[in-house]
N, C-alpha and C positions, 0 to 999 in steps of 0.2 A: 504494500500500500504506500502510495506517495503522499507526502505532506507538502502542501503548498505554503511557503512562507510569504506572508504579505509584505509588500514594499513599505518601508517606513514612510510616515505621513509627510515628513519634510522633503523626501525625494519626490513624492507625488506632487506636492505643492510647487517644487522647483520645475518639474516637467511641465505642469500646467502654465507656469509663469513664462516659459519659453515660447508659448504659442502666441502668434501675432494678435494684437488687440482687436483687429477687425475680422478675425477668422472664427466667426460664430459657429459655423458648421462643425469645425473640429472641436471647439469648446463644448458644444452640445453633445457630440459623440463621446467625448471624454466623460461627461457627466453620467453617461449610461454604462460605463465600464464596470463600476462597482460603487458601493456606498462611500468608500474612502476618496473617490474622485468627485463626488457630487458637490460638496461645499467649495473646494478650490475652483471648480469650473463655474459654479454659480457666482462666486465672488467676481470673477473676471467678466462674465456675461452681463451682470447687472451693475457693474461699477460706474458706467456712464450711461445715462438714460436721456434720450431725445424724445420730446413730446410735441409733435406738430399739430395735433388736433384733439378734439374732445374724445373721439373714439379710442385713440391710443391711451389717453389719460384714464378713461373708464376701464380699459383692459388692465392697466397697471394697478389701479385701485382694487379691482377684483382679485388680481394676483396677490397683492399685499394682504388682502382680507383672508384669502385662503392659506397663504404662506407668509406670515408676518416676519419670519426671520430674514427674508430677502431684503427688507427695508434696511437692515444693517450693512448690506453690501453696497448700497447706492452711495457713491462719493460725489458724483457730478450730476446735476439735473439741468437740462437745457430745454426751455419751453418757448414755443412760438405761438402767438395768438393771432393768426390771420387765416382768412379763408383761402381755399384753393385758388391759385392764380395771383395771390398777393394783393388783391383789391377788394374792398367791401364798401358798400354804400355807407354814407355818413350816419345813417340811422342804426346800423348794425355795429354793435360794440364788440363783436368777437365772442369766443366761447368762454374765456376765462371768467369775466365778470358774472356770467349767468350759470356757471357750472357749480352746483351746490356741493359736490364732493371734492372739489379742488382744495379748499381750506383743510379738510381732513387729511388729504394726501400730503400736503405740506407739513402738517403737524406730525404725521407718522414718520416721515423721513428726515425731518429737521435735525434730530440729534446726530445723524450720521453724515450729513452733507458737508463737503469741504468747498464745493464750487457750485454757484447758482447763476443761471443765465435766464433772463426773461426778456422777450422781445414782443412788443405789441405792433400792430399794423401801423406803419408810418403815416398813413393817410387819414386815419380816424383817431383823433386824440381821445384818451380816456382820462376823466377827472378822478382823482383819488376818492372824492366823496361819492362817486358812482359805484364804487366797489362796496360789497356788503361789509358790515362791521366784522363779521367772522373772517372774511378774506383779508381785510386790513390788518386785523390782529395776527393772523397767521403769517402774513408777509413781514410785519414788524418783528414778530418773534424770530423768524428766520434771519432777518437782517442783524438781529442782536445776538445770534447764536455764537458762542465762543469757538465753535469748531469751524465755522465758515471763514475761509481765508480768501476766497475769490468771488467777486460779485460783478456781474455784467448786466446792466439795464439799458435796453435800447428802445427808442420810441416810446418812452414810458408815460406813465400817468402824469398828468399835470397836477400841480399842487401837492406833491408828496410832502409829508410833514417836515417842517423846517428843523426840528430837533434831530432828525435822522442822521445827518452828516457827522454829528458828534459821536456816533457809534462806529464810524468807519476806521478809526485809528488802528485797530488790531488787524485789519485786512492787509494781505500781501499784495493783492491786485484788485483795483476797482476800475471799472469802465462804465462811464455814463454817457449815453449818446441821446441827445434830444430829450433830456429830462428837465422838467421845470420844478423849481422849489417854491 
């Protein structure tokens, strides 16, 4: 009878770490090899998340509801609030202000985020007061997070609270484009 000796976890983690960041197919296949490959593979797969629309945001929220441990793997979150084609009529304020689950998603991943990027449609300004109180609170909590070191706000809300820049000191990188205070 042969005994199979499992690979040490640090070797598995090192092997997974050598896979290219954009090779999701290989990372997904690695996560299916054995239980010892699941966590290192998922950490790489979910470390950077791009959310271009409500549908993807809804899917991520559902995944985090079913598998809350995945939230701890998310280090970067990039969100774009614009309709397909990049243009929306001035009466349409995009999906973020009206998506009720978005504040909850932000609160769920806030403790783990190191980098946050948010871009609204450049043609339709959003006023800070048009955001729900819950979304304002979730964004402010995120901006004040001690773990967040990079912040990128593009085509932002107008009239962001004036006290917010006082919380920017600990950031390693801040990019503000078309943001009004």
